[in-house]
C-alpha positions, 0 to 999 in steps of 0.5 A, a space after each residue: 500418490 500421482 499428484 506429488 510427481 507433477 510438482 517435479 517436472 521440471 528437473 532444473 529450478 523445479 517448484 515448490 510442493 503444493 500445500 494443498 497436494 502436500 495435504 492430501 497426500 500426507 491425509 493419504 499417508 493414514 490409510 493402510 493401504 499406503 502404510 503396507 506399501 511403504 513397509 513392504 517398499 522397505 522390505 524391497 532394499 534398495 533397487 525396489 526402491 530405485 523402482 518405486 522413485 521411478 513410478 513416483 517420478 514419471 513426470 520428472 523423467 519425461 521433462 527431462 528427456 525433453 530438456 536434453 533431447 537436445 543435448 545429444 544423439 539420444 534426442 530423437 529417441 527422446 522424441 520418439 517416447 513424447 508420444 507414450 503415455 506418461 500417467 499409464 506408464 508411471 502406474 504400470 511402474 509404481 504396480 510393478 514395483 508395489 505388486 498386486 496386494 492379492 499377489 504371490 509373494 513368489 512374484 516379488 520374490 522374482 522382481 527383487 531378482 531383476 538386475 539393476 543394469 538390465 532396467 537402466 538400459 531402457 532408455 524410458 526409465 527416469 534414470 537413465 536420464 537423470 543427472 548422476 550424482 553421488 554423495 560426494 557432489 552434494 556435500 562438495 556443492 552444498 558446503 563451497 561455491 557452485 555453478 547454478 547447474 550444478 546446484 540444480 543437479 544436486 537439489 533435483 538429486 535430492 528431491 528424488 531421494 536417489 542420493 541420500 541414504 540415511 535419516 543422518 545424512 537428511 539431517 545434515 542437508 536441511 541444515 546446510 540447506 536452512 541457511 541461505 535456501 529456506 524453500 529448498 530444505 521445507 521442499 526436501 523436508 517434504 520429500 523425505 516422505 516420500 523417499 521412504 524416511 520419515 522425518 523426525 523432530 530433528 529433521 524439523 529443528 533445522 529448517 524451523 532454526 533456519 525459519 527464525 534466523 529469517 524471522 519467519 515466524 508463521 512457517 515455523 507454526 506452519 511446521 509445529 502444527 504439521 508435527 503435532 498432526 502426524 503425531 511427530 513428538 517435537 523436541 524442546 528445542 522445536 517447542 521453544 522456537 515455536 512458543 517464540 513464534 506464537 509470541 511474535 504473533 501476539 497470539 498468548 492462547 496459541 502460545 499457553 496451547 503449545 505449552 501446554 502440549 509440551 508439558 503432555 509430550 515431555 511430562 515437565 517443561 525446561 525452565 527455558 520453555 517457562 521464561 518465554 512463556 512468562 514473557 509474553 504473557 507478561 507483556 500483556 500484563 496478564 499478571 495472573 497468569 504468569 503467577 500461576 506459572 511462578 507458582 508451577 515453577 515451584 512446584 516443579 522444584 524449578 528454583 525462580 532466577 533472576 529473569 523469572 522474577 522479572 518476568 513477574 515484575 514486568 507482568 506486574 509493571 505492565 497491569 500497574 500494580 506498584 505495591 505487588 511490585 514492591 512486594 515482588 522484590 522483598 520476597 526476592 530479598 528474602 531468596 537472596 535474588 537481587 534485582 538489577 536495573 531491568 527489574 527496578 526498570 519494569 516495576 517504573 512501569 506500574 508506577 508510570 501506568 498508576 502515575 505515582 510518582 513518589 512511587 517511582 521515585 522510591 523505587 530510583 532509591 531503592 536502585 541508587 541504594 543498591 549500587 545500580 548505576 543509572 542509564 538512559 532508560 531508566 531517566 526515560 521511565 522516570 520522565 514517563 512516570 512525571 508527565 503521568 503524573 502531570 508534573 512536566 518540570 520534573 520530568 525536564 529536572 531529570 532530563 537536564 540530570 541526564 545530560 550532566 550525566 552524559 558531560 561526566 561520561 566524557 561524551 562531548 556536546 557535537 557527539 550523536 546523540 542517538 542513545 540519547 533519543 528516546 529522552 530527549 523524545 520525553 521532554 519535547 514532550 513535557 515541553 507540550 504539557 506544560 505549554 498545554 497547562 499554562 504553567 511558569 516556566 522554571 528558572 533557567 528556561 525563557 519559555 517552553 517553546 524555545 526550550 523545545 525548539 532548542 531540543 530540535 535543533 540539537 537532535 537535527 544537528 545531530 543529523 538523525 532520521 527523526 519521526 514525525 513525533 517529535 516534531 509534533 512535540 515541538 509544533 504543539 508547544 509552539 501553538 499552545 504558546 500561540 509563536 505562529 511564525 514557528 509554527 509555519 516555520 515547523 511546517 515547512 521545514 517538515 515538508 522539507 524533509 518529507 515528513 506527512 504533514 496534514 494540510 488542515 493543520 497547515 492551513 489552521 496554523 497560517 489562519 491563527 497567524 493572521 488573527 494574531 496579527 490583526 490582535 497585534 495591529 500588524 498588517 504587513 504580517 497578516 497580508 503577508 500570511 496570506 499570501 504564503 497560504 495561498 501559494 502553499 495551494 492551501 484551501 481559502 475559505 469565503 470567511 478568511 477573504 473577508 477577514 483579510 479585506 477588514 483587516 486591510 480597510 481597517 489599516 488604510 490598505 485600500 488599493 490591497 482590499 480593493 485586489 483581495 476583494 475582486 480576486 475573492 468575487 473572481 473566485 465565487 464566480 469561478 465556483 458558480 460558472 462550475 455549477 453552472 456547467 454542470 446544469 447545462 451538460 444535465 439541460 437543468 435549466 430551472 437550476 441553471 437559473 436558480 444558482 443566477 438568483 443565489 448570485 444575486 441572494 448574496 448580494 453579487 452581480 453575476 458576470 457576463 460569462 456566467 450568465 452565459 453560462 446560465 443561458 446556455 442550459 436554455 438552447 436544448 428546451 428552447 426556452 428562448 423567450 426566457 433567455 431574452 429576458 436574461 439578456 435584458 437584465 444582464 443590460 439592465 446590470 451593466 452588461 452588454 450582451 455579446 456574439 455568445 449571449 446572442 448565438 445562445 438565444 438564437 439556438 433556444 429560437 432554432 430548437 424551439 422551431 422558431 426559424 423567421 425569428 431567428 433569422 431576424 435576431 441574427 439580423 439584429 444582432 449584426 444592427 447593434 454592431 456585434 459580428 455573428 461568428 462561424 458557429 452562430 451562422 452555421 446553425 443558422 444555414 445548417 436550419 435554414 437548408 433542414 428545413 427547407 429554405 436553400 436559396 436562403 441558406 446559400 444568401 446567409 452562406 454568400 454573407 459570410 464569406 464576404 465576411 470573410 468569416 472561416 465557416 465551420 464544419 457545420 457551414 460547409 455539410 449546410 452549404 454542400 446539401 444547399 447547393 445540391 438542392 439548387 442543382 449547383 453542380 460546379 458550387 458542390 465539388 468547390 466546397 467539397 475539394 475546400 473541405 478536403 484540402 482544410 481537412 474538415 473531415 466531409 460526411 457520407 451526405 456530401 461525399 454523395 453530393 460531391 459524387 452525384 455532381 461529377 457525374 452530372 457534370 461529365 468529371 473523371 473520378 479523380 476529382 471526387 477522390 473519396 467521394 461515392 455514389 450510391 445506386 
């Protein structure tokens, strides 16, 4: 019991009772000591109840004192009490209230004689700090408008249990809370256990009613299981609500078990409970179980009503048992129970499941013979039966009859067709089935795709929120009719209406439209669809490019064919280039060369950029001979190497340690009229300085500067190091200053070189700001 007060430490807006803690506390109620304490508490009277509440809410008292310490002069005293061990205080108050099991009764009697006013004078008692709320305030706040603070005071008073004094008052409070505050109602229901009032079925019923209005079916199931666990017999209404909850969760076995428990507790079940169970079983087509319940009702002298028979017919209908449906209707006539429209609709489901059109029409004729009026649900059922029997034209006939009846009822054609939405959907489905079968449309219908688009247009004019299924029926109808322009139009319309369209279906529609245009020798239409396909950012495969190129060539549009062919080659090279970049990042030079071979195998010539990407994978492995070979092949294929090609070759030579060959290739590069870039110069200068040739490095540096080529960071770093080795201290400081001005971010080595140069020249440290001199 020490765990419960922890959930009520905040007097305003307290957190709900933890489910795990509550389960442990419920189990503790089965303990004999706990039962003895509760019985003793009941004998102690109201003053002992108040003392017990103080013990249970020891944590609440401290929390309340902390929240009210700044409200008045008692704040200082409350802050002084914070150091008191609250758990020890709560335990002591509990022992004082309950007494020891081994103590003599006289001690309890003496404690009962302690006046309540004396206890309230002790500021360590929670009741000294709790907000005083009377019953009149409670009912006024729960039944009318109120402030947030007033509501919190009332809710905390209800949780503490120092206001309500009877189970009837708790029932009323739960009924009021369950209307708008389900969470608080559930908390109060659990608090009844600790306030000395064991809840019964009436209290649970009030909360379950509120949960049903909020459609909290899972919580209803938890409450009925809690009642059964604590041996609280649910009333019939509780069972009915719980059966509804299990049914909503689609748990037929749970429905049957609960119904069995209902009969065990009450010795029988009411007609309403039978009907609820039969309804949920009927939806699953469990007609055997429904029939058993039907016979059980008859054995208990419960006369079957129209609702009872409807559930039985529904079960047969969901199972497709048309013969049983007809027999049940005959039995209804023998008992003098007249079937209604719902009975026939349920029976028509059996004809739909079995695909028996004649059986469905027989039920329809019997319904008319009884003088029952048809409605949209009947029309929908008849159309479904015809579609199940593969007769879409008859389904459309029923649809036309429904529209004619609409006009006879005085509904204007421009009025919304919300009630007829289902039969419109079935009509669109019928158009799809008819178009798929390839049959000839009946008289009055030009084509099934025209009829489907007309129906869709009527629904759009009605400004109804249409599901994707409606569009897909019309879309598939046009696809079967090979009306690809209409298909594309519908797909675009679906995207504009933010209805999800599968890219594969969109792409297929465009491609089929192109093929149809080819068959009709409409070159302009084929090219226009191809362009729209790319504008919609649909993936165009290689064979599609090749097909369009052939269509354009046969149509005599050679210029367009050449442009598309060039676009196709560029796309292919782009894909190959992406693959080469992956191999380059992994230094997979063999795979990179294999990509070039694959390009040539496809009958294509590698472009300059593609070949450069392949050669760049050879830099780090140092395969400079292979780079030179590829450059020769490049010239043979009509692509002259550029500065990037030569830079790759020089980098491969430097990686292989061929420094002299790299310098020579740099000169050959310039002789061929290809100017090196800062990157090319930078790599060679860095390699010369690193290998102990600072003079040659500075020679190339001067050559680069004379050509007014802006050096990169690597070039600056290499030049500073070369000047340091040659002891050109003024040059070191000059280059270091340029790096700072151009934000080249000098390295630590360059800063150290600048510091050494400043020291050798006897300059101030401010000259080399940012430079450091090592010992």
